[in-house]
C-alpha positions in Angstrom: 120.6 55.0 137.5 121.8 51.8 139.2 122.2 48.2 138.1 119.7 45.5 139.1 120.6 44.0 142.5 119.9 40.4 141.4 119.4 38.3 138.4 122.9 38.0 136.9 124.6 41.2 138.1 127.7 39.3 139.4 128.0 37.3 136.2 127.7 40.4 134.1 130.5 42.1 136.1 132.8 39.2 135.6 132.1 39.1 131.9 132.7 42.8 131.5 136.1 42.4 133.1 136.9 39.5 130.8 135.9 41.5 127.7 138.3 44.3 128.6 138.5 47.9 127.4 135.4 48.9 125.3 137.6 51.5 123.4 140.1 48.9 122.3 137.3 46.5 121.4 135.6 49.2 119.2 138.8 49.7 117.2 139.3 45.9 116.8 135.7 45.4 115.7 136.0 48.2 113.1 139.1 46.6 111.7 137.7 43.1 111.5 134.5 44.4 110.0 136.4 46.3 107.2 138.5 43.1 106.5 135.4 40.8 106.8 137.3 38.7 109.3 135.9 36.4 111.9 135.9 37.8 115.5 138.2 35.1 116.8 139.7 37.1 119.6 136.3 38.1 120.9 135.1 34.5 120.8 138.3 33.4 122.6 137.5 35.9 125.4 133.9 34.5 125.6 135.4 31.0 125.8 137.7 32.2 128.6 134.7 33.5 130.5 132.9 30.2 130.0 129.9 31.5 128.1 129.4 28.2 126.4 128.3 26.7 129.8 125.2 28.9 129.6 124.2 27.1 126.4 123.8 23.8 128.3 121.1 23.1 130.9 122.3 22.6 134.4 121.1 19.0 134.5 123.6 18.2 131.7 126.5 19.8 133.5 126.1 23.4 132.2 124.9 26.7 133.9 121.7 27.4 132.0 119.1 27.4 134.8 117.8 30.9 134.4 117.1 32.5 131.0 117.0 36.0 132.5 120.7 35.6 133.5 121.4 34.2 130.1 119.7 37.2 128.5 121.8 39.6 130.5 125.0 37.9 129.6 124.3 37.8 125.9 123.1 41.5 126.0 126.4 42.4 127.6 128.3 40.9 124.6 125.8 42.3 122.0 126.1 45.9 123.3 129.8 45.8 122.3 129.5 43.8 119.1 126.4 42.1 117.6 128.8 40.1 115.2 130.7 38.4 118.1 127.4 37.5 119.7 126.0 36.0 116.5 129.2 34.1 116.0 129.4 32.6 119.5 125.8 32.2 120.6 124.8 30.3 117.4 125.8 27.2 119.3 122.8 27.7 121.6 120.5 27.7 118.6 122.2 24.6 117.2 121.8 22.6 120.4 118.4 23.8 121.5 116.6 20.9 119.6 118.7 18.4 121.5 117.5 19.7 124.9 113.9 19.7 123.6 113.7 16.3 121.7 117.0 14.4 122.2 117.7 11.4 124.3 119.7 11.6 127.5 122.6 10.0 125.8 122.5 12.5 122.9 122.2 15.5 125.3 125.2 14.3 127.4 127.3 13.9 124.2 126.4 17.3 122.8 126.9 18.9 126.2 130.5 17.6 126.2 131.1 19.2 122.8 129.7 22.5 123.9 131.3 22.6 127.3 134.7 22.1 125.5 133.9 25.3 123.5 133.1 23.4 120.3 130.8 25.4 118.0 127.6 23.8 116.8 125.4 24.8 113.8 121.7 24.5 113.0 121.2 23.4 109.4 117.6 24.3 108.5 117.6 26.6 105.5 118.0 25.5 101.9 118.7 27.5 98.7 115.3 26.8 97.1 113.1 26.7 100.2 114.4 29.2 102.8 112.1 29.2 105.7 109.6 26.8 104.1 110.6 23.9 106.3 107.8 21.6 105.2 109.2 21.4 101.6 112.9 20.7 102.2 114.8 18.8 99.6 117.6 17.5 101.8 116.9 13.8 102.3 117.8 11.2 104.9 117.1 7.8 103.3 117.0 4.7 105.5 119.8 2.2 104.9 121.3 -0.6 106.9 122.3 0.6 110.3 120.9 4.2 109.8 120.4 6.8 107.1 122.1 8.2 104.0 122.1 12.0 104.0 122.0 13.9 100.6 121.3 17.6 99.8 122.4 21.1 100.5 121.9 23.3 103.5 122.5 27.0 102.9 123.0 29.7 104.2 123.9 28.4 107.6 125.7 30.1 110.5 128.7 28.0 111.6 128.3 25.6 108.7 132.1 25.6 108.1 133.5 26.2 111.5 131.4 23.7 113.4 132.1 20.0 113.4 128.7 19.2 114.8 125.5 20.2 113.0 121.8 19.7 113.8 120.3 18.9 110.4 116.6 18.8 109.4 116.1 16.3 106.5 113.2 14.8 104.7 112.5 11.2 105.7 109.0 11.0 104.2 108.3 10.6 100.6 106.4 13.8 100.2 107.8 15.8 103.1 105.3 17.8 105.0 104.8 18.2 108.8 105.4 14.5 109.5 107.8 13.9 106.7 111.0 15.4 108.2 113.3 14.3 111.0 116.2 15.9 112.9 119.7 14.4 112.9 123.1 15.1 114.5 125.8 15.2 111.9 129.4 15.0 113.1 132.0 15.9 110.5 134.7 14.1 112.4 132.8 10.8 112.1 131.8 11.2 108.5 133.5 9.3 105.6 135.8 11.4 103.4 134.0 12.8 100.3 130.5 12.5 101.7 130.2 16.2 102.6 131.8 19.5 101.5 131.7 23.0 102.9 130.2 25.7 100.7 131.9 29.1 100.5 131.2 31.9 102.9 128.5 34.3 101.7 129.4 38.0 101.6 126.9 39.9 103.8 126.0 43.5 104.3 126.2 43.3 108.1 127.9 40.7 110.4 130.5 40.7 107.7 133.0 38.3 109.3 130.6 35.7 110.5 130.7 32.1 109.1 127.5 32.4 107.0 128.2 29.5 104.6 126.7 26.1 103.7 127.3 22.4 103.5 126.5 19.8 100.8 125.9 16.1 101.7 126.6 13.4 99.2 125.8 10.0 100.6 126.9 10.9 104.1 126.1 7.9 106.4 124.3 8.5 109.7 123.9 5.9 112.4 120.4 5.4 113.7 121.5 6.9 117.0 122.0 10.2 115.2 118.3 10.8 114.8 116.8 13.2 117.4 113.5 11.9 118.5 111.1 9.6 116.6 111.1 9.7 112.8 108.8 12.3 111.4 109.0 14.6 114.5 111.7 16.9 113.1 109.5 19.9 112.3 107.7 19.7 115.6 110.9 19.6 117.5 112.2 22.6 115.5 109.1 24.6 116.2 109.3 23.8 119.9 113.0 24.7 120.1 112.4 27.9 118.2 110.2 29.0 121.1 113.4 29.2 123.1 115.7 30.6 120.5 113.3 33.2 119.1 112.8 34.7 122.5 116.5 34.9 123.1 117.1 36.6 119.8 115.8 39.7 121.5 119.2 40.1 123.1 120.7 41.1 119.8 118.2 43.9 119.4 118.7 44.9 123.1 122.4 45.0 122.7 122.4 46.8 119.3 119.8 49.4 120.6 121.8 50.1 123.8 125.1 50.5 121.8 123.4 52.9 119.4 121.7 54.9 122.2 125.0 55.3 124.1 126.8 56.4 120.9 124.1 59.0 120.1 123.7 60.1 123.7 127.4 61.0 123.9 127.2 62.8 120.6 124.2 65.0 121.4 125.7 65.8 124.8 129.0 67.0 123.4 128.2 68.3 119.9 128.0 72.1 120.0 125.9 74.0 117.5 126.0 77.8 118.0 127.7 77.2 121.3 124.9 75.0 122.6 125.0 71.2 122.9 122.4 69.4 120.8 120.8 67.9 123.8 119.4 71.3 124.8 117.3 71.5 121.6 113.8 70.1 121.6 114.0 67.9 118.5 117.2 66.0 119.5 115.9 65.6 123.0 112.6 64.3 121.7 114.3 61.7 119.4 116.6 60.6 122.2 113.7 60.2 124.7 111.6 58.4 122.1 114.5 56.0 121.4 115.0 55.3 125.1 111.3 54.6 125.4 111.4 52.1 122.5 114.5 50.3 124.1 112.7 50.2 127.5 109.7 48.6 125.9 111.9 46.0 124.2 113.7 45.3 127.4 110.4 44.8 129.3 109.1 42.4 126.7 112.4 40.5 126.5 112.7 40.1 130.3 109.1 38.9 130.7 109.6 36.6 127.7 112.8 35.1 129.0 111.3 34.5 132.4 108.2 33.1 130.8 110.3 30.3 129.4 110.3 28.9 132.9 107.0 30.0 134.4 104.6 30.2 131.4 106.2 27.5 129.3 103.0 26.3 127.8 102.4 29.8 126.4 105.7 30.2 124.6 104.1 29.5 121.2 102.5 33.0 121.7 105.2 34.7 123.6 108.2 33.7 121.4 106.9 35.0 118.1 105.6 38.2 119.8 109.0 39.0 121.3 110.9 37.9 118.2 108.9 40.2 115.9 108.7 43.1 118.3 112.3 43.6 119.3 114.0 44.1 115.8 111.0 46.1 114.6 111.3 48.7 117.4 115.1 48.7 117.4 115.3 49.2 113.6 112.9 52.1 114.0 115.0 53.7 116.8 118.2 53.2 114.8 116.7 55.0 111.9 115.7 58.0 114.1 119.0 58.1 115.9 120.8 58.1 112.5 119.1 61.4 111.7 120.7 63.0 114.8 124.1 61.7 113.9 123.8 62.8 110.3 126.8 61.8 108.1 128.5 60.2 111.1 125.8 57.5 111.0 127.1 56.0 107.8 130.8 57.1 107.7 133.3 54.4 108.7 136.4 56.5 109.6 134.9 59.0 112.0 133.2 59.2 115.4 134.1 56.2 117.5 135.5 54.2 114.6 132.3 54.3 112.6 130.5 52.1 115.2 127.1 53.3 114.4 127.0 52.3 110.8 128.3 48.9 111.8 125.7 48.3 114.5 123.0 49.4 112.2 124.2 47.0 109.4 124.7 44.2 111.8 121.2 44.5 113.3 119.4 44.4 110.0 119.8 40.7 109.9 118.1 40.1 113.3 114.6 40.4 111.8 115.2 37.3 109.6 116.9 35.1 112.2 114.9 32.1 113.4 112.0 33.0 111.1 111.4 36.4 109.7 109.0 38.9 111.1 106.2 37.9 108.7 106.8 34.2 109.6 106.5 34.9 113.3 103.4 37.0 112.8 101.8 34.2 110.6 102.3 31.8 113.5 100.6 34.2 115.9 97.7 34.7 113.5 96.9 30.9 113.7 96.3 31.3 117.4 93.8 34.2 117.2 90.8 32.1 118.1 92.5 30.9 121.3 93.7 34.4 122.2 90.2 35.8 121.7 88.6 33.1 123.8 91.3 33.5 126.5 90.8 37.3 126.6 87.1 37.0 126.9 87.4 34.6 129.9 90.3 36.6 131.4 92.2 33.3 131.5 95.6 33.6 133.2 98.1 31.5 135.1 98.4 33.9 138.0 101.3 32.1 139.7 103.2 31.8 136.5 102.6 35.4 135.6 103.7 36.6 139.0 107.0 34.8 138.5 107.4 36.0 135.0 107.3 39.7 136.0 109.4 39.3 139.2 112.7 40.4 137.5 115.8 39.3 139.4 114.0 36.6 141.4 114.8 32.9 141.1 112.8 31.0 138.4 111.5 27.4 138.5 113.2 24.7 136.5 112.3 24.6 132.8 110.4 21.5 131.8 111.1 21.2 128.0 108.3 18.7 127.6 105.8 21.5 128.5 106.6 23.4 125.2 103.5 23.0 123.0 102.8 24.0 119.4 99.6 25.9 120.4 98.9 27.7 123.7 95.7 26.3 125.1 95.3 29.2 127.6 96.4 32.0 125.3 98.6 34.7 126.8 98.3 35.4 130.5 100.1 38.7 130.4 97.7 40.3 127.9 94.6 38.5 129.1 95.1 39.7 132.7 95.4 43.3 131.6 91.8 44.5 132.3 91.9 43.3 135.9 95.4 44.5 136.4 94.6 48.0 135.1 91.5 48.1 137.3 93.7 47.4 140.3 95.7 50.5 139.6 92.7 52.6 140.5 93.2 51.5 144.1 96.7 52.7 144.4 98.6 55.9 144.1 100.4 56.1 140.7 102.4 58.8 139.0 100.5 61.6 137.2 99.4 60.4 133.8 100.2 56.7 134.3 96.6 55.7 135.0 95.4 57.5 131.8 98.0 55.6 129.7 97.1 52.3 131.4 93.3 52.7 130.7 94.0 53.8 127.1 96.1 50.6 126.6 93.3 48.5 128.1 90.8 50.1 125.7 93.0 49.4 122.7 93.5 45.8 123.8 89.8 45.3 123.9 89.3 46.8 120.5 92.2 44.7 119.1 90.6 41.4 120.3 87.3 42.4 118.7 89.2 42.8 115.4 91.0 39.6 115.9 87.7 37.8 116.4 86.6 38.8 112.9 89.9 37.4 111.4 89.9 33.8 110.5 93.3 32.0 110.4 94.3 30.5 107.1 97.2 29.4 105.0 97.4 32.8 103.4 96.2 35.4 106.0 95.2 38.8 104.6 97.5 41.8 105.3 95.1 43.1 107.9 95.8 40.0 110.0 99.5 40.8 110.0 98.7 44.4 111.1 96.7 43.0 114.0 99.7 40.8 115.0 102.0 43.9 114.9 99.5 45.7 117.2 99.4 42.6 119.5 103.1 42.7 119.9 102.9 46.4 121.0 100.1 45.6 123.5 102.2 42.8 124.9 105.1 45.2 125.4 102.8 47.7 127.1 101.4 45.0 129.5 105.0 44.0 130.3 105.9 47.6 131.1 103.0 48.0 133.4 103.6 44.8 135.3 107.3 45.4 135.6 106.8 48.9 136.9 104.3 47.9 139.5 106.4 44.9 140.6 109.7 46.8 140.6 108.8 50.2 141.8 109.5 49.7 145.5 112.9 48.1 144.7 114.1 51.0 142.6 113.3 53.9 144.8 115.6 56.9 144.2 116.6 55.8 140.7 116.1 58.7 138.3 114.5 56.6 135.5 111.9 55.3 138.0 111.1 58.7 139.6 107.6 59.7 138.9 107.2 56.6 136.6 109.3 58.3 134.0 110.4 55.3 131.9 107.0 53.5 132.0 105.1 56.7 131.1 107.5 57.3 128.2 107.2 53.7 127.0 103.4 53.6 127.2 103.0 57.0 125.4 105.2 55.7 122.6 103.5 52.3 122.3 100.0 53.8 122.2 101.1 56.1 119.4 102.5 53.2 117.4 99.4 51.1 117.9 97.2 53.9 116.6 99.5 54.1 113.5 99.4 50.4 112.9 95.6 50.1 113.3 95.0 53.5 111.6 93.1 54.7 114.6 93.1 58.3 116.1 96.0 58.8 118.4 95.0 58.9 122.1 94.8 62.2 123.9 97.9 63.3 125.7 98.0 62.3 129.3 98.8 64.7 132.1 102.6 65.2 132.3 103.3 63.9 128.8 104.9 67.2 127.9 107.4 66.8 130.7 108.8 63.5 129.7 111.3 64.2 126.8 113.5 66.7 128.5 114.3 64.8 131.7 114.5 61.4 130.0 116.9 62.7 127.3 119.2 64.3 129.8 119.3 61.1 131.9 120.2 59.0 128.8 122.9 61.5 127.7 124.4 61.6 131.2 124.4 57.8 131.4 126.1 57.5 128.0 128.9 59.7 129.3 129.3 58.1 132.8 128.7 54.4 132.0 125.5 54.2 134.0 122.5 52.0 132.9 120.4 53.6 130.1 117.3 51.4 130.6 115.3 50.7 133.8 116.6 47.1 134.2 119.9 47.6 132.4 123.5 47.2 133.7 126.2 49.8 133.8 128.9 49.7 131.1 132.6 50.4 131.7 133.9 53.6 130.1 136.6 53.2 127.5 140.2 53.5 128.5 141.3 54.0 124.9 140.3 57.3 123.4 137.4 56.8 121.1 137.5 60.1 119.3 135.0 63.0 119.4 132.2 64.0 117.0 134.7 65.1 114.4 136.5 61.8 114.5 139.5 62.8 116.6 
């Protein structure tokens, strides 16, 4: 297994060198987690690398010109420590609304803060309203020269550590979609006594992160602090979320890779009756199933990150799909891997400093970041009519799709103004699937792959028929959410097929790509999950399905011990210099 030849490999290598010995980091992370302390040393290393520059678009002096490269960098951090990633990368979430809706002067000023490694927070949530952004109680009341800010934002990442916050506040009498506006609040410019930090909230995972709050009491804001026109706050938030929700997948990718490596090393070295666990069918099947889930998440995340540039107008569909899919699949694989580790999956003092229980706790919060899974699925449900029409017509932006699946290749510049609240076309990746699958019949493909591809196409057609019978509404029925979950899995399947076909020639000789091993494993897994979600009969086994688990599990176990990539598009990871300790905790 080798690393990708383009698309951020050089940057990842430099970042790995900056982060240092993974063994030393594992011990430090365990100690900080136990003490519930902020990962200051890790954040300092990220500052030294210059990660903050990737939070700022190139046109404002930063390095963010390719979200695939950005995804690879954040994944590199997250596969060591989700907590450090959440702590540092929150700034990207905080400033995204400025790139989407701010003035050039605001963007330049915020860029200066970020490029000097200043943390930024995004103050959306409120104690009584949570994700219900339309009914917020925090108010920005017009006054001479600007606004008066009153109310509470909680719980907010970086609320205490950040001097600069992007705040959503009610500017209309009754709130609603046009009754809120976004503002930049700078603590260093605010009058004394007009704001106060609320205490850090104890959390089950990401224990040391600054999850706290802020209370405003008559805080003055100049008119120039408002982002965009008055009443456009919610729209700007929703457009910015299309970027941040997609990039949240890196937390799941990193957590999943970390857990897969931990478990791969364990099953390869743990002896039961003089045989390593990896030689037994059940552990091998679980490891292979988990690798397939992570490969599917990787495929969806890569296509999603590249779609930010090439299919920008479709991000209202792509972003909730990727955001809901990634933590769902990774939470599932973490649960299955925990069974293989047994007690070591929840003990803190044994086996690699208790890293597994930490990564599992840390990852549990990902599903609620930037809108929970139900919130994202509700947003997708509202677009069912457009998706159904687009699928019936086979509507697709072929040039944009071609660019979206060309992993490692340059991307076009992102036009933030092209982000829309509803995709007029639908989803090119899914809607192009019937024609794409038909084209496979004209080429030689690995044994079983064509059967999986045609089965996926059949399921996608059935799914859209069910979606056509589901009317969007303020309170969609549970069945509509199940269809959304199935759509996510279909999107991942389409991404896997496209990426395999596009990347096959460039990965000749790599074991994961031999005989289509990774894509067949991913499609087999996805089809089984779709059948479960829709309560349909599971598809018949394809030729060669019974010869997937053994080879795939051995490849993953070997990669976990050598530092090679564990996913088809992943990067190698340095082996620890510091002794981590074996299965018994040594």
